[in-house]
Rosetta silent file (secondary structure, phi, psi, omega in degrees, C-alpha in Angstrom):
SEQUENCE: MKTITITNPFEIALREQDRPVPGKGAALLKMRYGGICGTDLNIYRGTFAFASYPRIPGHEFSAEIVEAEPGTGLEPGMAVTANPYFNCGTCYSCQRGFVNCCTSNQTLGAQRDGIFSEYITLPAERIYDGRGLSAKTLALIEPFCISYHGVQRASVQPGDTVLVIGAGPIGIFAAMAAKHRGASVYVCDISEDRLAMASSFGADGVILNDSPGALEQQTAEITGGRGFDAVIEAVGMPGTFQNSIDAAAFRGRVVLIGISKQSLDFKFSVIQQKELDVYGSRNAVRKDFLELIDLVSKGVFSIDRMITDVYKASDAAKAFSDLHEEGGSKMKVLLEF
SCORE:     score description
SCORE:     0.000 S_00000001
   1 L     0.000  163.385  178.013  187.072   92.490  137.561 S_00000001
   2 E   -98.301  143.573  174.338  183.483   92.827  138.742 S_00000001
   3 E  -127.134  152.443  174.761  181.817   90.500  141.221 S_00000001
   4 E  -100.509  122.896 -174.621  178.187   90.110  142.261 S_00000001
   5 E  -127.712  130.640  169.548  177.878   90.178  146.049 S_00000001
   6 E   -87.167  108.954 -174.637  174.905   89.678  148.350 S_00000001
   7 E   -84.546  -31.875  176.577  175.810   92.135  151.088 S_00000001
   8 E  -158.889  166.724  176.269  172.706   91.536  153.216 S_00000001
   9 L   -51.566  130.171  178.804  169.295   89.956  152.647 S_00000001
  10 L    67.250   17.783  178.382  167.664   91.603  149.613 S_00000001
  11 E  -127.450  122.697  179.601  170.787   93.699  148.945 S_00000001
  12 E  -125.495  135.658  178.868  173.073   93.054  145.959 S_00000001
  13 E  -126.750  145.463  169.104  176.141   95.063  144.980 S_00000001
  14 E   -94.559  119.490 -175.171  178.468   94.980  141.987 S_00000001
  15 E  -118.295  154.765  174.957  181.975   95.228  143.393 S_00000001
  16 E  -100.004  134.393  172.032  185.442   95.609  141.903 S_00000001
  17 L  -150.809  166.937 -176.786  188.231   93.306  142.997 S_00000001
  18 L   -66.842  145.616  174.186  191.488   91.993  141.602 S_00000001
  19 L   -65.045  135.279 -178.428  191.398   89.215  139.048 S_00000001
  20 L   -70.147  154.202  177.870  192.443   85.976  140.799 S_00000001
  21 L  -111.748  123.133 -177.070  195.769   84.317  140.033 S_00000001
  22 L   -68.741  135.205  174.758  195.661   80.510  139.694 S_00000001
  23 L   -85.330 -172.746 -179.359  197.865   78.571  142.074 S_00000001
  24 L   -61.530  131.798  178.536  199.561   75.257  141.397 S_00000001
  25 L    80.286    3.578 -178.799  197.137   72.738  139.921 S_00000001
  26 E  -112.919  162.465  178.526  194.465   75.366  139.295 S_00000001
  27 E  -122.913  152.574  174.881  193.108   76.997  136.140 S_00000001
  28 E   -97.101  128.629 -176.832  191.899   80.519  135.410 S_00000001
  29 E  -121.805  141.573  171.934  188.383   80.633  133.969 S_00000001
  30 E  -100.874  121.812 -176.570  186.381   83.425  132.343 S_00000001
  31 E   -65.540  143.084  173.274  182.723   83.112  133.276 S_00000001
  32 E  -111.395  -62.799  178.485  180.124   82.725  130.517 S_00000001
  33 E  -136.060  144.256  174.333  176.780   81.912  132.199 S_00000001
  34 E  -131.392  134.796  179.392  175.750   81.306  135.790 S_00000001
  35 E   -92.556  142.947  174.457  172.419   79.915  136.976 S_00000001
  36 E   -90.868  116.314 -178.404  170.538   81.239  140.003 S_00000001
  37 L  -103.461  179.536 -178.668  169.497   78.236  142.078 S_00000001
  38 H   -61.760  -36.056  178.082  167.282   77.852  145.128 S_00000001
  39 H   -64.462  -45.916  177.753  170.227   78.171  147.509 S_00000001
  40 H   -57.037  -44.728 -177.720  171.315   81.460  145.921 S_00000001
  41 H   -65.441  -38.104  179.323  167.750   82.748  146.168 S_00000001
  42 H   -71.936  -30.916  172.177  167.431   81.724  149.815 S_00000001
  43 H   -64.854  -42.546  176.647  170.718   83.472  150.663 S_00000001
  44 H   -60.100  -40.214 -179.114  169.244   86.556  148.963 S_00000001
  45 H   -78.487  -16.853 -176.920  166.065   86.165  151.028 S_00000001
  46 L    83.743   19.241 -176.550  167.993   85.544  154.249 S_00000001
  47 L  -108.612   -1.666  179.356  166.407   82.116  154.777 S_00000001
  48 L   -77.249  128.775 -171.441  169.389   79.855  154.052 S_00000001
  49 L   -59.205  -30.916 -173.657  170.421   78.121  157.287 S_00000001
  50 L  -110.714   22.198 -176.075  174.165   78.557  156.713 S_00000001
  51 L   -72.912  140.194  168.232  174.181   82.022  155.134 S_00000001
  52 L  -138.630  154.153 -172.736  176.789   84.606  156.079 S_00000001
  53 L  -127.922  148.715   -2.059  177.331   88.015  154.506 S_00000001
  54 L   -73.506  154.583 -179.045  178.813   89.374  152.364 S_00000001
  55 E  -140.939  128.625  169.519  178.652   86.389  150.015 S_00000001
  56 L   -83.238  116.768 -175.961  179.427   85.961  146.312 S_00000001
  57 L   -84.545 -178.853  169.753  176.731   83.470  145.223 S_00000001
  58 L   103.406  132.499  171.943  176.602   80.925  142.428 S_00000001
  59 L  -149.184   -3.863  173.929  177.699   77.374  141.651 S_00000001
  60 E   -99.475  121.281 -172.256  175.873   76.469  138.419 S_00000001
  61 E  -164.094  166.142  165.236  177.936   77.749  135.514 S_00000001
  62 E  -129.015  152.830 -176.965  179.790   77.531  132.252 S_00000001
  63 E  -152.748  171.541  178.007  183.142   79.168  131.602 S_00000001
  64 E  -118.540  132.616  178.494  186.021   79.426  129.169 S_00000001
  65 E   -67.782  127.622  174.744  189.547   78.332  130.043 S_00000001
  66 E  -100.404  -41.721 -175.568  191.944   81.293  130.045 S_00000001
  67 E  -151.450  133.364  178.169  195.007   79.643  131.544 S_00000001
  68 L  -151.383  152.099 -179.760  195.796   76.078  132.642 S_00000001
  69 L   -71.173  147.465  174.158  198.901   74.035  133.391 S_00000001
  70 L   -59.598  146.395  177.299  200.202   71.627  130.738 S_00000001
  71 L    89.462   -4.665 -179.809  199.129   68.033  131.220 S_00000001
  72 L   -87.865  -11.933 -175.071  195.721   68.837  132.723 S_00000001
  73 L    82.213    1.777  179.865  193.835   68.280  129.474 S_00000001
  74 L  -104.094  130.879 -177.769  192.540   71.837  129.674 S_00000001
  75 L  -123.238  146.052  176.069  193.330   74.219  126.841 S_00000001
  76 L   -52.564  135.743 -179.983  192.697   77.983  126.471 S_00000001
  77 L    93.581  -14.378 -178.819  189.325   78.614  124.836 S_00000001
  78 L   -68.097  135.127  175.016  187.795   75.323  125.969 S_00000001
  79 E   -85.450  130.349 -172.634  184.187   75.584  127.228 S_00000001
  80 E  -141.610  167.045  163.780  183.846   73.863  130.597 S_00000001
  81 E  -134.113 -174.001 -174.419  181.817   73.413  133.747 S_00000001
  82 E  -158.097  161.641  173.564  182.917   72.072  137.124 S_00000001
  83 L   -81.568  119.220 -174.065  182.069   70.260  140.334 S_00000001
  84 L   -97.302    8.944 -175.345  181.390   72.998  142.935 S_00000001
  85 E  -101.753  111.403 -176.763  181.281   70.850  146.114 S_00000001
  86 E   -92.936  125.317 -179.568  184.520   71.029  148.069 S_00000001
  87 L  -110.347  157.671 -173.472  185.222   68.132  150.414 S_00000001
  88 L   -78.369  -29.313 -179.962  187.805   67.897  153.198 S_00000001
  89 L    86.079   -7.058 -174.814  189.335   64.561  152.118 S_00000001
  90 L  -123.130  -18.871 -177.493  189.826   63.324  155.691 S_00000001
  91 L   -69.351  172.138 -176.582  186.415   62.794  157.318 S_00000001
  92 H   -61.468  -38.899  177.955  184.801   59.348  157.534 S_00000001
  93 H   -62.764  -47.699 -179.193  182.623   60.035  154.469 S_00000001
  94 H   -63.504  -39.808  179.401  185.608   61.124  152.379 S_00000001
  95 H   -60.228  -31.582 -179.303  187.676   58.152  153.559 S_00000001
  96 L   -91.519    2.154  177.599  184.962   55.830  152.230 S_00000001
  97 L    90.186    3.710  179.930  184.742   57.694  148.918 S_00000001
  98 L   -92.227   64.007 -171.527  181.449   59.460  149.632 S_00000001
  99 H   -69.438  -21.355  179.714  182.895   62.889  148.903 S_00000001
 100 H   -69.702  -20.615  177.927  179.510   64.382  147.962 S_00000001
 101 H  -120.285   41.590  172.190  178.386   64.106  151.589 S_00000001
 102 L   -53.091  137.260 -178.257  181.596   65.228  153.277 S_00000001
 103 L   -68.494  -16.924  176.615  180.858   66.228  156.855 S_00000001
 104 L  -116.600   30.562 -178.175  182.645   69.544  156.210 S_00000001
 105 L   -50.608  137.143  173.103  181.251   70.118  152.708 S_00000001
 106 E  -129.866  109.229  179.119  181.662   73.630  151.332 S_00000001
 107 E   -91.572  135.767  176.864  179.650   74.391  148.217 S_00000001
 108 E   -54.507  135.684  178.399  180.628   77.371  146.105 S_00000001
 109 L    85.067   -9.219 -179.139  178.236   80.244  146.699 S_00000001
 110 L  -117.536  -76.901  179.287  176.952   78.783  149.965 S_00000001
 111 L   -84.651  -13.064  173.905  179.605   77.932  152.560 S_00000001
 112 E  -144.530  163.994 -177.099  182.303   79.741  150.531 S_00000001
 113 L   -59.045  143.451 -173.441  182.286   82.452  147.876 S_00000001
 114 L  -100.123 -151.534 -165.458  180.880   81.341  144.559 S_00000001
 115 L  -107.335    6.851 -178.365  181.333   81.926  140.864 S_00000001
 116 L   -79.543   65.180  177.415  179.351   85.096  140.124 S_00000001
 117 E  -140.562  161.819 -179.353  182.481   86.963  139.067 S_00000001
 118 L   -67.495  -31.915  178.407  184.015   87.749  135.697 S_00000001
 119 E  -136.178  145.780  175.170  186.954   85.426  136.433 S_00000001
 120 E  -140.267  162.222  169.982  187.430   82.537  138.861 S_00000001
 121 E  -119.543  143.763  177.812  190.093   79.948  139.629 S_00000001
 122 E  -144.476  151.980  173.504  189.382   76.284  140.339 S_00000001
 123 E   -58.999  135.703 -176.819  191.459   73.134  140.777 S_00000001
 124 H   -58.255  -32.657 -177.121  191.924   71.542  137.350 S_00000001
 125 H   -66.139  -17.485 -179.224  190.725   68.174  138.656 S_00000001
 126 H   -92.301   -6.803 -171.272  187.256   69.655  139.264 S_00000001
 127 E   -97.861  135.959 -175.760  186.854   71.057  135.752 S_00000001
 128 E  -120.845  132.159  176.265  185.066   69.103  133.018 S_00000001
 129 E   -60.006  131.325 -179.288  185.326   69.510  129.260 S_00000001
 130 L   -75.747   -5.810  174.293  181.968   70.595  127.824 S_00000001
 131 L    51.578   42.005  173.879  182.409   68.294  124.787 S_00000001
 132 L    87.313   -2.708  178.286  181.023   70.813  122.341 S_00000001
 133 L   -68.878  150.240  177.827  177.954   71.820  124.334 S_00000001
 134 L   -67.729  160.040 -179.377  176.934   75.468  124.177 S_00000001
 135 H   -62.503  -37.207  178.096  177.766   77.705  127.115 S_00000001
 136 H   -64.604  -44.950 -179.468  174.075   78.026  128.027 S_00000001
 137 H   -62.598  -42.586 -179.196  173.572   74.259  128.016 S_00000001
 138 H   -60.111  -30.748  179.745  176.679   73.675  130.123 S_00000001
 139 L   -69.239  -12.307  179.279  175.287   75.983  132.808 S_00000001
 140 L   -95.624   -8.310 -174.035  172.416   73.498  133.264 S_00000001
 141 H   -65.100  -44.071 -176.988  174.596   70.437  133.852 S_00000001
 142 H   -61.333  -50.444  178.217  175.137   70.935  137.594 S_00000001
 143 H   -62.841  -34.127  175.731  171.440   71.183  138.553 S_00000001
 144 H   -62.520  -38.267  178.921  170.689   68.225  136.276 S_00000001
 145 H   -60.495  -37.743  178.070  173.401   66.293  138.147 S_00000001
 146 H   -56.837  -46.345 -178.953  171.594   66.909  141.448 S_00000001
 147 H   -70.667  -43.188 -179.072  168.485   65.227  140.020 S_00000001
 148 H   -58.966  -42.490  178.742  170.399   62.508  138.181 S_00000001
 149 H   -64.255  -42.334  179.741  172.162   61.535  141.413 S_00000001
 150 H   -63.157  -39.275  178.758  168.851   61.387  143.287 S_00000001
 151 H   -65.429  -35.926  176.412  167.279   59.091  140.700 S_00000001
 152 H   -67.512  -37.613  176.645  170.223   56.740  141.049 S_00000001
 153 H   -61.629  -30.629  179.875  169.747   56.767  144.832 S_00000001
 154 L   -79.600   -4.826 -179.322  166.150   55.667  144.186 S_00000001
 155 L    50.884   44.615 -179.450  167.404   52.651  142.171 S_00000001
 156 L   -63.839  132.295 -176.240  164.797   53.387  139.504 S_00000001
 157 L  -122.816  158.390  174.271  164.341   50.379  137.209 S_00000001
 158 L   -54.554  134.916  179.589  162.533   49.744  133.910 S_00000001
 159 L    92.368  -13.379  176.227  158.835   49.243  134.600 S_00000001
 160 L   -65.038  150.380  169.198  158.790   51.238  137.848 S_00000001
 161 E  -106.758  118.639 -170.069  156.045   53.777  138.409 S_00000001
 162 E  -118.039  138.807  172.840  157.706   56.892  139.823 S_00000001
 163 E  -112.148  129.416  171.906  156.300   60.048  141.385 S_00000001
 164 E  -109.081  122.083  178.494  158.330   63.267  141.437 S_00000001
 165 E   -97.929  114.529 -177.228  157.000   65.858  143.869 S_00000001
 166 L   114.110  118.271 -178.128  157.917   69.340  142.668 S_00000001
 167 L  -109.355   33.509  168.139  157.896   70.637  139.087 S_00000001
 168 L   -81.426 -173.812 -179.422  160.744   73.093  139.375 S_00000001
 169 H   -55.456  -43.314 -178.710  163.981   72.522  137.441 S_00000001
 170 H   -64.588  -42.728  179.340  165.254   69.875  139.885 S_00000001
 171 H   -64.607  -44.286 -179.443  161.957   67.981  139.790 S_00000001
 172 H   -67.803  -39.887  175.169  161.664   68.072  136.007 S_00000001
 173 H   -60.911  -38.580  178.409  165.291   67.017  135.595 S_00000001
 174 H   -64.346  -40.154  177.904  164.556   64.124  137.986 S_00000001
 175 H   -62.267  -41.600  178.682  161.552   63.127  135.891 S_00000001
 176 H   -63.204  -42.140 -179.383  163.715   63.139  132.754 S_00000001
 177 H   -66.506  -38.994  179.209  166.370   61.002  134.433 S_00000001
 178 H   -67.719  -39.234  175.757  163.767   58.507  135.684 S_00000001
 179 H   -60.679  -40.608  179.670  162.223   58.270  132.208 S_00000001
 180 H   -60.379  -29.095 -179.857  165.678   57.559  130.810 S_00000001
 181 L   -88.524    6.590  172.668  165.905   54.569  133.156 S_00000001
 182 L    93.648   14.234 -178.810  162.672   53.114  131.759 S_00000001
 183 L   -90.395  159.570  165.336  160.138   54.200  134.368 S_00000001
 184 E   -90.064  125.606 -167.556  156.636   55.594  133.981 S_00000001
 185 E  -122.164  131.934  176.422  156.909   59.011  135.590 S_00000001
 186 E  -120.447  143.977 -177.772  154.308   61.309  137.124 S_00000001
 187 E  -121.574  134.040 -178.556  154.985   64.809  138.435 S_00000001
 188 E  -114.979  137.890  176.648  153.049   66.523  141.222 S_00000001
 189 E  -161.469  171.634  176.196  152.886   70.250  141.923 S_00000001
 190 L   -98.008   -3.946 -177.264  150.486   73.021  142.955 S_00000001
 191 L  -108.017  120.723  177.146  151.207   75.055  139.793 S_00000001
 192 H   -65.195  -36.765  179.976  149.400   74.230  136.561 S_00000001
 193 H   -63.294  -42.932 -179.722  151.997   76.171  134.563 S_00000001
 194 H   -69.647  -34.508  176.530  154.853   74.142  135.992 S_00000001
 195 H   -67.010  -34.934  175.441  152.984   70.902  135.430 S_00000001
 196 H   -63.160  -38.481  176.421  152.505   71.897  131.801 S_00000001
 197 H   -63.929  -42.389  178.775  156.268   72.327  131.572 S_00000001
 198 H   -60.415  -41.424  178.173  156.758   68.870  133.113 S_00000001
 199 H   -62.509  -40.178 -178.324  154.437   67.381  130.496 S_00000001
 200 H   -67.200  -21.014  177.079  156.365   69.089  127.710 S_00000001
 201 L   -94.344    8.963  170.122  159.549   67.413  128.970 S_00000001
 202 L   106.098    7.618  176.723  157.995   63.955  128.719 S_00000001
 203 L   -59.958  140.397  179.996  156.232   63.203  132.007 S_00000001
 204 L   -72.331  -23.541  178.288  153.693   60.402  131.522 S_00000001
 205 E  -169.243  163.628  179.833  151.184   62.255  133.685 S_00000001
 206 E  -131.001  155.448  179.486  150.828   65.107  136.141 S_00000001
 207 E  -127.092  117.295  176.007  149.019   65.557  139.442 S_00000001
 208 E   -87.590  107.772 -176.431  147.677   68.964  140.458 S_00000001
 209 L   -92.158   68.629 -171.309  147.826   68.902  144.247 S_00000001
 210 L  -105.400    5.132 -179.629  145.474   71.822  144.705 S_00000001
 211 L  -156.529  156.777  178.397  143.120   70.500  147.392 S_00000001
 212 L   -58.212  132.556  178.120  143.151   68.182  150.428 S_00000001
 213 L    86.167   -6.734 -176.774  143.101   64.571  149.316 S_00000001
 214 H   -63.872  -45.128 -178.989  143.931   65.342  145.659 S_00000001
 215 H   -67.122  -42.857  179.905  147.286   63.560  145.713 S_00000001
 216 H   -60.281  -45.987 -178.681  145.925   60.585  147.632 S_00000001
 217 H   -63.210  -46.233 -176.480  143.000   60.161  145.227 S_00000001
 218 H   -73.314  -30.028  173.711  145.092   60.456  142.079 S_00000001
 219 H   -61.307  -44.208  179.311  147.794   58.167  143.462 S_00000001
 220 H   -63.041  -41.024 -178.739  145.148   55.495  143.985 S_00000001
 221 H   -67.515  -44.098 -175.839  143.778   55.982  140.467 S_00000001
 222 H   -69.287  -40.410 -172.232  147.175   55.930  138.748 S_00000001
 223 H  -102.534    5.931 -177.958  148.620   52.969  140.638 S_00000001
 224 L    65.869   29.960  178.833  145.468   50.902  141.190 S_00000001
 225 L    83.952   -0.376 -175.865  145.713   51.564  144.915 S_00000001
 226 L   -82.154  -31.805 -170.615  149.259   50.189  145.180 S_00000001
 227 L    93.468  168.855 -176.328  151.225   53.404  145.534 S_00000001
 228 E   -85.713  141.837  177.925  154.355   54.434  143.634 S_00000001
 229 E   -62.832  -37.398  178.233  157.417   52.202  143.452 S_00000001
 230 E  -142.570  141.847  176.700  159.639   55.246  144.017 S_00000001
 231 E  -126.600  130.262  179.744  158.925   58.805  145.111 S_00000001
 232 E  -115.249  117.324 -178.255  161.415   61.618  144.653 S_00000001
 233 E   -92.607  118.359 -175.428  160.858   64.703  146.796 S_00000001
 234 L  -127.520   37.439  179.387  162.234   67.838  145.106 S_00000001
 235 L  -119.848  -55.797 -178.526  160.619   70.642  147.119 S_00000001
 236 L    90.562   48.878  176.468  161.959   70.594  150.669 S_00000001
 237 L  -132.034  150.043  177.505  158.854   71.193  152.778 S_00000001
 238 H   -55.820  -41.330 -178.683  157.438   69.186  155.707 S_00000001
 239 H   -64.636  -37.792 -179.122  154.184   68.661  153.830 S_00000001
 240 H   -76.350  -26.538  170.813  155.855   67.324  150.702 S_00000001
 241 H   -64.288  -45.566  178.185  157.948   64.919  152.792 S_00000001
 242 H   -61.554  -41.835  176.290  154.713   63.597  154.286 S_00000001
 243 H   -56.346  -41.389 -177.924  153.228   63.388  150.780 S_00000001
 244 H   -63.235  -45.470  179.007  156.213   61.298  149.689 S_00000001
 245 H   -63.288  -43.619 -177.250  155.800   58.797  152.505 S_00000001
 246 H   -67.278  -36.251 -174.680  152.052   58.543  151.931 S_00000001
 247 H   -81.321  -15.020 -177.351  152.320   58.096  148.145 S_00000001
 248 E   -75.754  143.506  175.994  154.956   55.354  148.278 S_00000001
 249 E   -69.119  160.365  167.770  153.928   51.745  147.880 S_00000001
 250 E   -58.363  131.475 -174.641  154.542   49.193  150.589 S_00000001
 251 E    67.534   25.933  177.053  158.238   48.266  150.142 S_00000001
 252 E   -85.862  177.050  179.251  158.678   51.424  148.059 S_00000001
 253 E  -119.994  137.555  177.715  161.628   53.821  147.933 S_00000001
 254 E  -123.949  129.114  178.143  161.601   57.487  148.914 S_00000001
 255 E  -122.159  130.917 -178.563  164.444   59.861  148.044 S_00000001
 256 E  -105.575  111.584  173.468  164.717   63.354  149.495 S_00000001
 257 L   -99.394  -36.758 -177.536  166.487   65.935  147.339 S_00000001
 258 L   -61.718  149.303 -176.375  164.674   69.013  148.688 S_00000001
 259 L  -116.063  134.613  177.232  166.278   70.951  151.554 S_00000001
 260 L  -149.109  150.205  172.416  164.452   72.454  154.520 S_00000001
 261 L  -105.740    9.021  177.723  165.280   73.647  158.013 S_00000001
 262 L   -84.650  160.353  179.660  161.682   73.145  159.126 S_00000001
 263 L  -109.992  167.553 -176.620  160.558   70.260  161.304 S_00000001
 264 L  -138.926  130.540  171.182  157.670   67.823  160.968 S_00000001
 265 L   -79.725  103.989 -164.076  155.472   66.100  163.543 S_00000001
 266 L  -124.048  129.425  175.134  155.739   62.707  161.881 S_00000001
 267 L   -80.724   88.828 -168.462  154.205   59.305  162.651 S_00000001
 268 L   -70.898  -15.508 -178.309  157.403   57.429  161.891 S_00000001
 269 H   -64.607  -15.831  177.327  155.978   53.929  162.388 S_00000001
 270 H   -63.784  -28.595  177.096  154.601   54.126  158.824 S_00000001
 271 H   -64.024  -42.406  176.906  158.186   53.549  157.622 S_00000001
 272 H   -68.717  -43.226 -176.566  158.209   50.254  159.525 S_00000001
 273 H   -60.428  -43.805 -179.846  154.654   49.410  158.498 S_00000001
 274 H   -87.725   -7.622 -172.473  155.395   49.876  154.793 S_00000001
 275 L    49.508   55.310 -177.967  159.005   48.668  155.111 S_00000001
 276 L   -80.333  148.729  166.099  160.066   51.736  153.152 S_00000001
 277 E   -98.834  115.977 -177.975  163.582   52.533  151.983 S_00000001
 278 E  -114.990  121.130 -174.667  164.082   56.236  152.719 S_00000001
 279 E  -122.753  146.085  164.544  167.216   57.878  151.307 S_00000001
 280 E   -92.052  155.783  175.647  168.758   61.306  151.327 S_00000001
 281 L  -135.958  120.163 -175.102  170.468   62.595  148.193 S_00000001
 282 L  -125.492  129.791  174.782  173.130   65.258  148.494 S_00000001
 283 L    56.221 -148.443  179.504  175.091   67.029  145.769 S_00000001
 284 L  -156.012  173.911 -178.054  176.540   64.901  142.944 S_00000001
 285 L  -126.515  169.593 -176.658  179.817   63.199  142.058 S_00000001
 286 H   -51.656  -43.127 -178.901  182.293   63.292  139.185 S_00000001
 287 H   -57.259  -40.758  179.414  180.649   60.277  137.541 S_00000001
 288 H   -61.216  -45.961 -179.461  177.311   62.128  137.374 S_00000001
 289 H   -61.183  -49.039 -175.630  178.895   65.115  135.616 S_00000001
 290 H   -65.073  -41.809  179.497  180.790   63.022  133.078 S_00000001
 291 H   -65.371  -43.077 -177.484  177.812   60.806  132.252 S_00000001
 292 H   -70.145  -40.646  176.433  175.401   63.718  131.848 S_00000001
 293 H   -58.122  -41.891  179.122  177.755   65.776  129.698 S_00000001
 294 H   -64.678  -46.818 -177.744  178.118   62.715  127.478 S_00000001
 295 H   -65.330  -42.288  179.676  174.367   62.033  127.312 S_00000001
 296 H   -68.664  -39.168 -179.942  173.436   65.644  126.609 S_00000001
 297 H   -66.208  -26.762  177.863  176.173   65.997  123.984 S_00000001
 298 L   -85.798   -2.894  178.765  174.793   62.891  122.232 S_00000001
 299 L    84.667    9.561  178.162  171.292   64.374  122.174 S_00000001
 300 L   -64.026  -39.577  176.237  169.795   61.877  124.635 S_00000001
 301 L  -117.855  137.351  172.493  168.496   64.813  126.678 S_00000001
 302 L  -114.438  113.678 -167.239  167.374   68.173  125.294 S_00000001
 303 L  -121.839   -5.856 -173.267  167.429   70.657  128.156 S_00000001
 304 H   -61.787  -27.625 -179.516  167.799   74.208  126.807 S_00000001
 305 H   -65.479  -12.524  176.455  164.051   74.886  127.073 S_00000001
 306 H   -66.411  -22.203 -179.840  164.488   74.854  130.838 S_00000001
 307 E   -79.324  115.645  179.024  166.010   78.339  130.486 S_00000001
 308 E  -103.993  -21.598 -176.005  163.193   80.883  130.733 S_00000001
 309 E  -147.699  138.961  173.568  165.183   84.063  131.425 S_00000001
 310 E  -129.273  123.679  178.773  168.670   85.418  130.736 S_00000001
 311 E  -114.305  148.962  168.633  169.871   88.646  132.389 S_00000001
 312 E   -64.075  145.600  179.917  173.105   90.519  131.942 S_00000001
 313 H   -57.995  -31.917  178.980  175.343   90.051  134.966 S_00000001
 314 H   -66.980  -16.072  178.078  175.174   93.800  135.552 S_00000001
 315 H  -102.461   26.968 -176.149  171.409   93.353  136.091 S_00000001
 316 H   -59.035  -39.222 -179.497  171.848   90.737  138.818 S_00000001
 317 H   -59.455  -42.369  178.382  169.880   92.765  141.379 S_00000001
 318 H   -68.021  -39.138  179.842  166.860   92.805  139.053 S_00000001
 319 H   -60.630  -46.979  179.058  167.274   89.103  138.248 S_00000001
 320 H   -65.053  -43.237  179.455  167.193   88.138  141.925 S_00000001
 321 H   -62.046  -45.103 -179.940  164.296   90.496  142.661 S_00000001
 322 H   -63.731  -41.044 -179.618  162.262   89.207  139.718 S_00000001
 323 H   -66.692  -37.398  176.652  162.907   85.589  140.672 S_00000001
 324 H   -63.588  -42.720 -175.234  161.872   86.309  144.252 S_00000001
 325 H   -82.772  -32.491 -170.215  158.649   88.026  143.148 S_00000001
 326 H  -125.501   30.832 -173.936  157.756   85.925  140.095 S_00000001
 327 H   -58.125  -30.440 -178.349  159.354   82.551  140.796 S_00000001
 328 H   -66.064  -21.983 -177.944  156.245   80.611  139.853 S_00000001
 329 H  -101.348    1.788 -177.506  156.471   81.780  136.237 S_00000001
 330 L  -120.247  147.585  174.375  160.197   81.165  135.829 S_00000001
 331 L  -105.712  -91.199 -179.780  162.183   77.955  135.573 S_00000001
 332 E  -105.286  122.986  179.632  165.923   78.411  135.132 S_00000001
 333 E  -105.888  126.980  179.551  167.292   81.952  135.250 S_00000001
 334 E  -112.294  148.862  168.858  170.806   82.587  133.918 S_00000001
 335 E  -104.631  132.310  179.103  173.165   85.516  134.279 S_00000001
 336 E   -99.587  123.113 -178.612  175.287   86.276  131.206 S_00000001
 337 L   -98.204    0.000    0.000  178.833   87.433  131.936 S_00000001
C-alpha cells in the first residue's frame, strides 16, 4: 500500500509499505478521506513542538471496515471514524477517567504515525459507526469534536453571550456548538473572508479585529460594556489569549483550545480582579464523538460546506503546499484515498 510521509519540513514522499495486519481486538480499515489539520500543517512547516521525522500525518478521517472480529459491532463495508488520541491508562489523569488529557497522550499523526495511508488498523473500541453519514462528512467529525468539547468546558448556557476568537474550522465549529446550546455567538478574526464564512454558519455577529482597539470597542458595543459571558480562544497565539482575557466579563469563563509554544508577558492579576474561570480544552472523548455523530446524522448540524478543497491522496505534496501558501482562503482540506 501507499503511505504519505513527511520526511523533513516541507518535504513529502509517497512510500510503499506492507498492508498492516490487525492484531487481537483490532480492525482493518480502508481509508476514504483524511483532513489536513493545523497540527499536520505545522509538522510540515517544522514548527510543531513535538515533531519528529519521518512522520505519517493525519488523524481526521473516514474509512471503510475491511475486517473486524465478531462481536465488535463492526461489519465489513461499514463507514466509520475513530478516536485518534491514545492514552496510557495508568497515569493520574487516566485513573480519574480524564483520558483526553493523559500525561503520555499520543495522537495519531503527531506523537505516533497517523492515518494517511491506504489501509490502517485500530483497536475496535476506538472505532465509531458513521450512522449513515457520507464519508466526507465523517471526516469532519473529529475536528468538530475538538470544538464541541471546548464549548462544554465553557459551560455555555442559554442566554449567554459568547465570543469565539478565530474563524478557522475549529472556531466556526465552536460557534455552531455554542449556538446549539442557546447562546448568542460572535466570532472575531482578522480575515473578512473567514468572518463571512462564520456568518454563513449562523454566527449572530462578527468582529473584524483589523486595528488596535477594534475588539475592545466592539466588545463594549455588543455587550453594553459588560464583556462576554464566555470566550473561546481557537487560534493559539499570545495576542489572542490576551484578547480572550480582556473581552471576558467579570466572573466570565475563558476556554483555550488553540495551541502555541510561544510565551506571553501577562499581567495575571486581571484573573483575580475579574474572578475569571480559565480552562484548557484538550482533545475530545468518546461521548463527544457519539453525540456529534448522532446530531449530524439527524440534521441538527450541516457541516459539509466547511470543505473547501479535496485533493487526491497522490497529490498530497501539492495539498500541503497550497494550504501553507493559501491558508487564508481555505477552510477544511481533505485528501481522497
